[in-house]
TORPA-4810 file (N, C-alpha, C, O; in nm, 3 decimals):
<nodes>
NODE_1_1.115_0.569_4.328_0.976_0.486_4.409_0.977_0.639_4.511_1.074_0.689_4.567_X
NODE_2_0.838_0.684_4.509_0.766_0.778_4.626_0.789_0.779_4.691_0.811_0.663_4.726_X
NODE_3_0.825_0.894_4.819_0.844_0.879_4.958_0.704_0.946_4.987_0.637_1.013_4.909_X
NODE_4_0.674_0.909_5.126_0.575_0.965_5.208_0.556_1.093_5.272_0.637_1.118_5.362_X
NODE_5_0.494_1.155_5.254_0.520_1.299_5.307_0.612_1.380_5.326_0.642_1.445_5.226_X
NODE_6_0.680_1.404_5.434_0.769_1.506_5.433_0.885_1.451_5.359_0.940_1.518_5.272_X
NODE_7_0.925_1.329_5.391_1.047_1.254_5.304_1.050_1.275_5.143_1.144_1.252_5.068_X
NODE_8_0.926_1.325_5.111_0.987_1.363_4.901_1.084_1.463_4.915_1.101_1.554_4.996_X
NODE_9_1.138_1.427_4.826_1.246_1.531_4.784_1.190_1.666_4.671_1.093_1.651_4.596_X
NODE_10_1.276_1.799_4.682_1.216_1.881_4.612_1.166_1.849_4.481_1.066_1.898_4.429_X
NODE_11_1.248_1.760_4.428_1.219_1.715_4.281_1.102_1.640_4.233_1.059_1.638_4.117_X
NODE_12_1.043_1.563_4.359_0.986_1.505_4.345_0.830_1.561_4.359_0.730_1.553_4.287_X
NODE_13_0.854_1.612_4.466_0.738_1.748_4.477_0.692_1.837_4.344_0.577_1.879_4.325_X
NODE_14_0.809_1.858_4.255_0.798_1.945_4.168_0.709_1.863_4.029_0.629_1.904_3.945_X
NODE_15_0.770_1.737_4.058_0.722_1.609_3.903_0.578_1.589_3.955_0.499_1.560_3.865_X
NODE_16_0.528_1.598_4.072_0.397_1.593_4.095_0.316_1.681_4.094_0.196_1.661_4.077_X
NODE_17_0.392_1.843_4.119_0.277_1.962_4.049_0.273_1.966_3.891_0.183_2.011_3.820_X
NODE_18_0.366_1.921_3.862_0.394_1.883_3.727_0.346_1.830_3.619_0.329_1.868_3.503_X
NODE_19_0.324_1.719_3.690_0.176_1.585_3.604_0.083_1.652_3.621_0.014_1.684_3.525_X
NODE_20_0.047_1.698_3.767_-0.133_1.784_3.771_-0.124_1.859_3.617_-0.225_1.861_3.546_X
NODE_21_-0.018_1.911_3.580_-0.032_2.028_3.485_-0.028_1.970_3.340_-0.040_2.034_3.235_X
NODE_22_-0.006_1.814_3.357_0.033_1.779_3.250_0.138_1.794_3.151_0.107_1.816_3.033_X
NODE_23_0.230_1.788_3.178_0.388_1.821_3.192_0.487_1.753_3.254_0.479_1.739_3.376_X
NODE_24_0.591_1.702_3.187_0.635_1.588_3.222_0.817_1.722_3.259_0.851_1.815_3.186_X
NODE_25_0.888_1.677_3.387_1.002_1.776_3.411_1.131_1.689_3.361_1.114_1.568_3.361_X
NODE_26_1.243_1.733_3.323_1.360_1.648_3.308_1.364_1.542_3.458_1.310_1.533_3.568_X
NODE_27_1.456_1.480_3.379_1.495_1.339_3.542_1.580_1.479_3.633_1.627_1.590_3.607_X
NODE_28_1.557_1.371_3.770_1.601_1.442_3.867_1.802_1.398_3.882_1.860_1.299_3.837_X
NODE_29_1.840_1.472_3.932_1.997_1.448_3.905_2.013_1.273_3.976_2.076_1.196_3.903_X
NODE_30_1.985_1.243_4.046_2.015_1.062_4.052_2.000_0.981_3.971_2.067_0.880_3.954_X
NODE_31_1.878_1.029_3.894_1.792_0.910_3.799_1.888_0.928_3.682_1.933_0.829_3.624_X
NODE_32_1.926_1.080_3.638_2.030_1.111_3.553_2.188_1.013_3.538_2.246_0.962_3.442_X
NODE_33_2.213_1.019_3.671_2.293_0.947_3.695_2.326_0.820_3.686_2.440_0.779_3.665_X
NODE_34_2.209_0.743_3.705_2.187_0.621_3.676_2.231_0.581_3.510_2.301_0.481_3.495_X
NODE_35_2.194_0.648_3.407_2.260_0.638_3.269_2.404_0.694_3.271_2.428_0.811_3.244_X
NODE_36_2.507_0.597_3.306_2.615_0.644_3.221_2.649_0.703_3.067_2.563_0.739_2.986_X
NODE_37_2.750_0.705_3.053_2.793_0.740_2.891_2.828_0.535_2.824_2.818_0.486_2.711_X
NODE_38_2.863_0.478_2.944_2.903_0.345_2.878_2.713_0.272_2.853_2.680_0.198_2.761_X
NODE_39_2.649_0.309_2.932_2.535_0.250_2.897_2.430_0.286_2.846_2.321_0.230_2.843_X
NODE_40_2.479_0.427_2.784_2.371_0.521_2.661_2.489_0.445_2.543_2.466_0.458_2.423_X
NODE_41_2.600_0.375_2.583_2.670_0.367_2.425_2.573_0.205_2.401_2.555_0.150_2.292_X
NODE_42_2.540_0.171_2.492_2.524_0.001_2.481_2.361_0.019_2.438_2.316_-0.058_2.353_X
NODE_43_2.295_0.095_2.484_2.120_0.151_2.446_2.115_0.200_2.297_2.020_0.201_2.220_X
NODE_44_2.262_0.246_2.275_2.180_0.291_2.137_2.287_0.200_2.036_2.287_0.235_1.918_X
NODE_45_2.361_0.106_2.067_2.428_-0.001_2.009_2.290_-0.113_1.967_2.279_-0.178_1.863_X
NODE_46_2.216_-0.112_2.055_2.114_-0.241_2.091_1.969_-0.153_1.984_1.885_-0.218_1.920_X
NODE_47_1.972_-0.019_1.988_1.863_0.058_1.910_1.941_0.014_1.728_1.882_-0.047_1.639_X
NODE_48_2.061_0.061_1.722_2.104_0.011_1.567_2.079_-0.075_1.561_2.023_-0.089_1.452_X
NODE_49_2.084_-0.228_1.652_2.035_-0.357_1.581_1.935_-0.376_1.554_1.898_-0.458_1.469_X
NODE_50_1.836_-0.274_1.650_1.696_-0.308_1.651_1.655_-0.273_1.504_1.586_-0.350_1.437_X
NODE_51_1.714_-0.121_1.446_1.649_-0.031_1.373_1.715_-0.107_1.251_1.638_-0.119_1.155_X
NODE_52_1.860_-0.170_1.232_1.891_-0.290_1.126_1.784_-0.394_1.116_1.724_-0.406_1.009_X
NODE_53_1.758_-0.461_1.205_1.671_-0.584_1.205_1.547_-0.541_1.133_1.507_-0.597_1.031_X
NODE_54_1.479_-0.425_1.198_1.334_-0.368_1.143_1.323_-0.348_0.965_1.235_-0.379_0.884_X
NODE_55_1.439_-0.291_0.953_1.517_-0.251_0.868_1.506_-0.402_0.727_1.440_-0.425_0.625_X
NODE_56_1.571_-0.443_0.775_1.551_-0.625_0.720_1.462_-0.672_0.721_1.462_-0.744_0.621_X
NODE_57_1.341_-0.687_0.790_1.197_-0.715_0.842_1.132_-0.650_0.719_1.087_-0.724_0.632_X
NODE_58_1.124_-0.502_0.705_1.041_-0.464_0.576_1.111_-0.444_0.485_1.058_-0.374_0.399_X
NODE_59_1.256_-0.488_0.457_1.305_-0.497_0.326_1.240_-0.656_0.277_1.203_-0.666_0.161_X
NODE_60_1.231_-0.747_0.347_1.181_-0.839_0.305_1.019_-0.884_0.286_0.965_-0.966_0.212_X
NODE_61_0.978_-0.811_0.368_0.823_-0.804_0.352_0.755_-0.709_0.234_0.640_-0.706_0.190_X
NODE_62_0.884_-0.625_0.196_0.855_-0.541_0.036_0.847_-0.651_-0.068_0.749_-0.677_-0.138_X
NODE_63_0.962_-0.712_-0.067_1.002_-0.815_-0.140_0.907_-0.970_-0.153_0.902_-1.046_-0.249_X
NODE_64_0.836_-0.983_-0.017_0.731_-1.115_-0.029_0.606_-1.017_-0.120_0.541_-1.072_-0.210_X
NODE_65_0.585_-0.881_-0.086_0.462_-0.861_-0.137_0.479_-0.817_-0.299_0.387_-0.829_-0.380_X
NODE_66_0.579_-0.777_-0.324_0.647_-0.776_-0.454_0.644_-0.874_-0.529_0.559_-0.889_-0.617_X
NODE_67_0.744_-0.962_-0.500_0.669_-1.103_-0.576_0.566_-1.151_-0.552_0.534_-1.197_-0.661_X
NODE_68_0.495_-1.172_-0.490_0.331_-1.191_-0.482_0.263_-1.143_-0.607_0.215_-1.215_-0.694_X
NODE_69_0.264_-0.989_-0.603_0.225_-0.943_-0.707_0.230_-0.958_-0.830_0.131_-0.958_-0.903_X
NODE_70_0.371_-0.974_-0.875_0.453_-1.027_-0.965_0.392_-1.157_-1.023_0.386_-1.159_-1.146_X
NODE_71_0.346_-1.265_-0.956_0.293_-1.400_-0.964_0.166_-1.361_-1.050_0.132_-1.389_-1.165_X
NODE_72_0.116_-1.290_-0.958_-0.053_-1.247_-0.998_-0.054_-1.191_-1.117_-0.162_-1.196_-1.175_X
NODE_73_0.055_-1.125_-1.185_0.005_-1.089_-1.274_0.058_-1.185_-1.384_-0.012_-1.209_-1.482_X
NODE_74_0.158_-1.230_-1.370_0.187_-1.359_-1.444_0.074_-1.475_-1.458_0.039_-1.550_-1.549_X
NODE_75_0.047_-1.460_-1.369_-0.093_-1.569_-1.361_-0.216_-1.510_-1.492_-0.274_-1.581_-1.574_X
NODE_76_-0.229_-1.343_-1.471_-0.342_-1.325_-1.534_-0.293_-1.294_-1.667_-0.380_-1.251_-1.742_X
NODE_77_-0.186_-1.304_-1.712_-0.053_-1.328_-1.866_-0.128_-1.436_-1.921_-0.187_-1.447_-2.029_X
NODE_78_-0.111_-1.530_-1.806_-0.142_-1.722_-1.874_-0.268_-1.715_-1.904_-0.308_-1.764_-2.010_X
NODE_79_-0.341_-1.663_-1.828_-0.526_-1.698_-1.851_-0.526_-1.589_-1.972_-0.587_-1.630_-2.071_X
NODE_80_-0.473_-1.468_-1.984_-0.517_-1.365_-2.115_-0.472_-1.488_-2.245_-0.531_-1.507_-2.351_X
NODE_81_-0.354_-1.557_-2.196_-0.323_-1.628_-2.297_-0.384_-1.753_-2.355_-0.401_-1.761_-2.476_X
NODE_82_-0.413_-1.839_-2.282_-0.517_-1.912_-2.295_-0.641_-1.871_-2.364_-0.688_-1.923_-2.465_X
NODE_83_-0.689_-1.768_-2.295_-0.831_-1.779_-2.377_-0.833_-1.700_-2.543_-0.925_-1.681_-2.622_X
NODE_84_-0.694_-1.672_-2.548_-0.667_-1.622_-2.708_-0.676_-1.748_-2.774_-0.750_-1.786_-2.864_X
NODE_85_-0.579_-1.809_-2.704_-0.580_-1.958_-2.799_-0.685_-2.044_-2.785_-0.716_-2.143_-2.850_X
NODE_86_-0.730_-1.999_-2.700_-0.877_-2.077_-2.742_-0.965_-2.056_-2.842_-1.025_-2.142_-2.907_X
NODE_87_-0.972_-1.900_-2.853_-1.072_-1.834_-2.968_-0.973_-1.838_-3.073_-1.029_-1.834_-3.183_X
NODE_88_-0.845_-1.844_-3.082_-0.795_-1.883_-3.206_-0.833_-2.008_-3.276_-0.866_-2.021_-3.394_X
NODE_89_-0.821_-2.104_-3.175_-0.819_-2.248_-3.201_-1.000_-2.284_-3.253_-1.044_-2.382_-3.314_X
NODE_90_-1.056_-2.191_-3.211_-1.211_-2.215_-3.258_-1.234_-2.144_-3.391_-1.302_-2.206_-3.473_X
NODE_91_-1.183_-2.010_-3.429_-1.185_-1.918_-3.545_-1.095_-2.049_-3.625_-1.182_-2.125_-3.669_X
NODE_92_-0.975_-2.098_-3.655_-0.975_-2.246_-3.741_-1.036_-2.336_-3.751_-1.042_-2.397_-3.858_X
NODE_93_-1.124_-2.388_-3.603_-1.179_-2.513_-3.655_-1.292_-2.471_-3.762_-1.314_-2.530_-3.868_X
NODE_94_-1.360_-2.357_-3.711_-1.451_-2.309_-3.786_-1.424_-2.255_-3.921_-1.523_-2.254_-3.994_X
NODE_95_-1.330_-2.216_-3.965_-1.270_-2.207_-4.124_-1.219_-2.301_-4.164_-1.193_-2.301_-4.284_X
NODE_96_-1.187_-2.415_-4.087_-1.153_-2.572_-4.148_-1.312_-2.636_-4.178_-1.338_-2.689_-4.286_X
NODE_97_-1.384_-2.627_-4.100_-1.511_-2.686_-4.117_-1.575_-2.576_-4.230_-1.637_-2.648_-4.308_X
NODE_98_-1.584_-2.479_-4.260_-1.633_-2.430_-4.370_-1.565_-2.388_-4.499_-1.603_-2.307_-4.584_X
NODE_99_-1.424_-2.484_-4.489_-1.342_-2.501_-4.586_-1.435_-2.610_-4.633_-1.511_-2.597_-4.729_X
NODE_100_-1.423_-2.719_-4.560_-1.452_-2.862_-4.601_-1.569_-2.884_-4.639_-1.580_-2.957_-4.737_X
NODE_101_-1.685_-2.833_-4.579_-1.843_-2.852_-4.604_-1.871_-2.731_-4.671_-1.951_-2.751_-4.762_X
NODE_102_-1.843_-2.632_-4.663_-1.895_-2.496_-4.729_-2.053_-2.466_-4.729_-2.121_-2.411_-4.642_X
NODE_103_-2.083_-2.507_-4.824_-2.237_-2.468_-4.888_-2.316_-2.548_-4.738_-2.390_-2.494_-4.656_X
NODE_104_-2.260_-2.714_-4.742_-2.301_-2.822_-4.709_-2.354_-2.728_-4.547_-2.469_-2.717_-4.504_X
NODE_105_-2.259_-2.688_-4.502_-2.238_-2.595_-4.359_-2.304_-2.523_-4.335_-2.349_-2.531_-4.221_X
NODE_106_-2.353_-2.415_-4.418_-2.502_-2.305_-4.435_-2.589_-2.347_-4.408_-2.665_-2.298_-4.325_X
NODE_107_-2.615_-2.481_-4.486_-2.752_-2.542_-4.533_-2.813_-2.604_-4.375_-2.926_-2.592_-4.329_X
NODE_108_-2.692_-2.673_-4.314_-2.715_-2.717_-4.162_-2.742_-2.635_-4.064_-2.818_-2.659_-3.970_X
NODE_109_-2.644_-2.479_-4.093_-2.700_-2.381_-4.011_-2.880_-2.354_-4.019_-2.966_-2.339_-3.933_X
NODE_110_-2.881_-2.358_-4.151_-3.048_-2.313_-4.177_-3.119_-2.399_-4.105_-3.194_-2.364_-4.013_X
NODE_111_-3.095_-2.546_-4.151_-3.146_-2.698_-4.100_-3.163_-2.688_-3.914_-3.259_-2.729_-3.850_X
NODE_112_-3.055_-2.631_-3.865_-3.085_-2.641_-3.750_-3.154_-2.506_-3.687_-3.234_-2.533_-3.596_X
NODE_113_-3.146_-2.419_-3.704_-3.252_-2.251_-3.714_-3.383_-2.332_-3.669_-3.441_-2.340_-3.560_X
NODE_114_-3.398_-2.370_-3.754_-3.553_-2.437_-3.822_-3.581_-2.502_-3.722_-3.681_-2.468_-3.658_X
NODE_115_-3.507_-2.606_-3.680_-3.530_-2.741_-3.585_-3.552_-2.644_-3.441_-3.663_-2.658_-3.392_X
NODE_116_-3.478_-2.567_-3.382_-3.490_-2.474_-3.322_-3.628_-2.403_-3.299_-3.670_-2.413_-3.184_X
NODE_117_-3.703_-2.336_-3.383_-3.779_-2.321_-3.400_-3.936_-2.384_-3.360_-4.036_-2.353_-3.295_X
NODE_118_-3.878_-2.503_-3.455_-3.962_-2.608_-3.447_-4.005_-2.660_-3.287_-4.123_-2.672_-3.251_X
NODE_119_-3.898_-2.685_-3.205_-3.892_-2.708_-3.028_-3.969_-2.625_-2.984_-4.068_-2.642_-2.914_X
NODE_120_-3.924_-2.529_-3.025_-3.963_-2.397_-2.972_-4.120_-2.375_-2.970_-4.184_-2.338_-2.872_X
NODE_121_-4.190_-2.418_-3.148_-4.376_-2.443_-3.143_-4.401_-2.545_-3.065_-4.476_-2.530_-2.969_X
NODE_122_-4.349_-2.653_-3.089_-4.382_-2.769_-2.986_-4.413_-2.731_-2.836_-4.523_-2.725_-2.782_X
NODE_123_-4.318_-2.711_-2.793_-4.297_-2.633_-2.673_-4.401_-2.574_-2.616_-4.452_-2.606_-2.508_X
NODE_124_-4.448_-2.449_-2.719_-4.540_-2.367_-2.676_-4.702_-2.455_-2.670_-4.796_-2.439_-2.593_X
NODE_125_-4.685_-2.541_-2.774_-4.804_-2.625_-2.823_-4.845_-2.718_-2.682_-4.966_-2.729_-2.662_X
NODE_126_-4.763_-2.776_-2.596_-4.726_-2.904_-2.526_-4.773_-2.804_-2.393_-4.848_-2.854_-2.309_X
NODE_127_-4.723_-2.649_-2.376_-4.788_-2.604_-2.263_-4.937_-2.557_-2.247_-5.002_-2.557_-2.143_X
NODE_128_-4.968_-2.526_-2.341_-5.104_-2.501_-2.392_-5.199_-2.604_-2.417_-5.309_-2.572_-2.463_X
NODE_129_-5.169_-2.749_-2.387_-5.237_-2.844_-2.436_-5.362_-2.927_-2.307_-5.466_-2.987_-2.334_X
NODE_130_-5.309_-2.904_-2.185_-5.370_-2.881_-2.058_-5.495_-2.787_-2.071_-5.609_-2.833_-2.067_X
NODE_131_-5.474_-2.674_-2.084_-5.590_-2.593_-2.080_-5.676_-2.641_-2.217_-5.798_-2.645_-2.201_X
NODE_132_-5.638_-2.670_-2.316_-5.716_-2.702_-2.419_-5.788_-2.850_-2.374_-5.884_-2.877_-2.446_X
NODE_133_-5.770_-2.909_-2.311_-5.815_-3.065_-2.286_-5.927_-3.001_-2.158_-6.045_-3.035_-2.165_X
NODE_134_-5.892_-2.927_-2.070_-5.972_-2.832_-1.979_-6.140_-2.851_-2.014_-6.231_-2.925_-1.976_X
NODE_135_-6.123_-2.730_-2.114_-6.169_-2.648_-2.193_-6.289_-2.784_-2.262_-6.409_-2.779_-2.233_X
NODE_136_-6.253_-2.852_-2.317_-6.287_-2.905_-2.429_-6.363_-3.007_-2.289_-6.477_-3.050_-2.307_X
NODE_137_-6.311_-3.031_-2.192_-6.420_-3.112_-2.080_-6.531_-3.064_-2.080_-6.634_-3.119_-2.118_X
NODE_138_-6.507_-2.890_-2.008_-6.566_-2.795_-1.970_-6.728_-2.806_-2.043_-6.846_-2.822_-2.011_X
NODE_139_-6.652_-2.787_-2.146_-6.747_-2.732_-2.302_-6.862_-2.869_-2.318_-6.983_-2.846_-2.330_X
NODE_140_-6.801_-3.026_-2.317_-6.849_-3.114_-2.323_-6.978_-3.109_-2.201_-7.097_-3.091_-2.226_X
NODE_141_-6.924_-3.129_-2.078_-7.011_-3.143_-1.952_-7.157_-3.031_-1.956_-7.268_-3.062_-1.914_X
NODE_142_-7.108_-2.856_-2.038_-7.173_-2.842_-2.034_-7.288_-2.861_-2.127_-7.402_-2.835_-2.090_X
NODE_143_-7.263_-2.902_-2.238_-7.335_-2.954_-2.357_-7.445_-3.086_-2.313_-7.562_-3.092_-2.351_X
NODE_144_-7.381_-3.177_-2.234_-7.459_-3.250_-2.155_-7.584_-3.208_-2.075_-7.697_-3.247_-2.104_X
NODE_145_-7.552_-3.111_-1.954_-7.586_-3.056_-1.881_-7.729_-3.024_-1.941_-7.831_-3.084_-1.907_X
NODE_146_-7.723_-2.900_-2.056_-7.825_-2.868_-2.149_-7.916_-2.967_-2.192_-8.035_-2.990_-2.172_X
NODE_147_-7.802_-3.031_-2.274_-7.896_-3.187_-2.343_-8.024_-3.217_-2.219_-8.141_-3.183_-2.237_X
NODE_148_-7.984_-3.271_-2.120_-8.052_-3.329_-1.995_-8.162_-3.212_-1.959_-8.282_-3.237_-1.965_X
NODE_149_-8.122_-3.110_-1.928_-8.210_-3.016_-1.875_-8.332_-3.021_-1.993_-8.446_-3.041_-1.951_X
NODE_150_-8.313_-3.003_-2.134_-8.403_-2.989_-2.224_-8.483_-3.136_-2.198_-8.603_-3.111_-2.180_X
NODE_151_-8.458_-3.264_-2.193_-8.511_-3.357_-2.178_-8.606_-3.348_-2.029_-8.729_-3.357_-2.031_X
NODE_152_-8.557_-3.337_-1.953_-8.629_-3.266_-1.779_-8.750_-3.206_-1.841_-8.860_-3.261_-1.835_X
NODE_153_-8.726_-3.087_-1.903_-8.854_-2.981_-1.911_-8.962_-3.048_-2.033_-9.075_-3.003_-2.051_X
NODE_154_-8.915_-3.140_-2.096_-9.055_-3.204_-2.195_-9.151_-3.296_-2.148_-9.242_-3.333_-2.222_X
</nodes>
């Protein structure tokens, strides 16, 4: 606790001067005596306990991260195995269908492709249909107007 004016000790005055220069002086003799060897030993034991607890917490956190990483790896491996199994199953089904139906299967593929082309052609035709109708109506109206103009002029 700082004292006012002339009551301050030499050490306190030196400490204030050192603080202005941004450096610290060692503790005064009175403050140094407050930490006895017994207290120092107790503080040291507390610090050791704290360090042990800190190490334990760090070890547990590391183990938790490691287990989480392993779980993600296992999940990834399971997903890969499922994909491989699905692909293999699809190949087996294709092979079984081809063995059973053989030539007919190829014919169905060609027929399916032809039907797909027919659908695309019909869709394109349906998209053009409204413009064809509009054009036909405009053409008919124009023809009618031309014939009416011919009758009126005679």
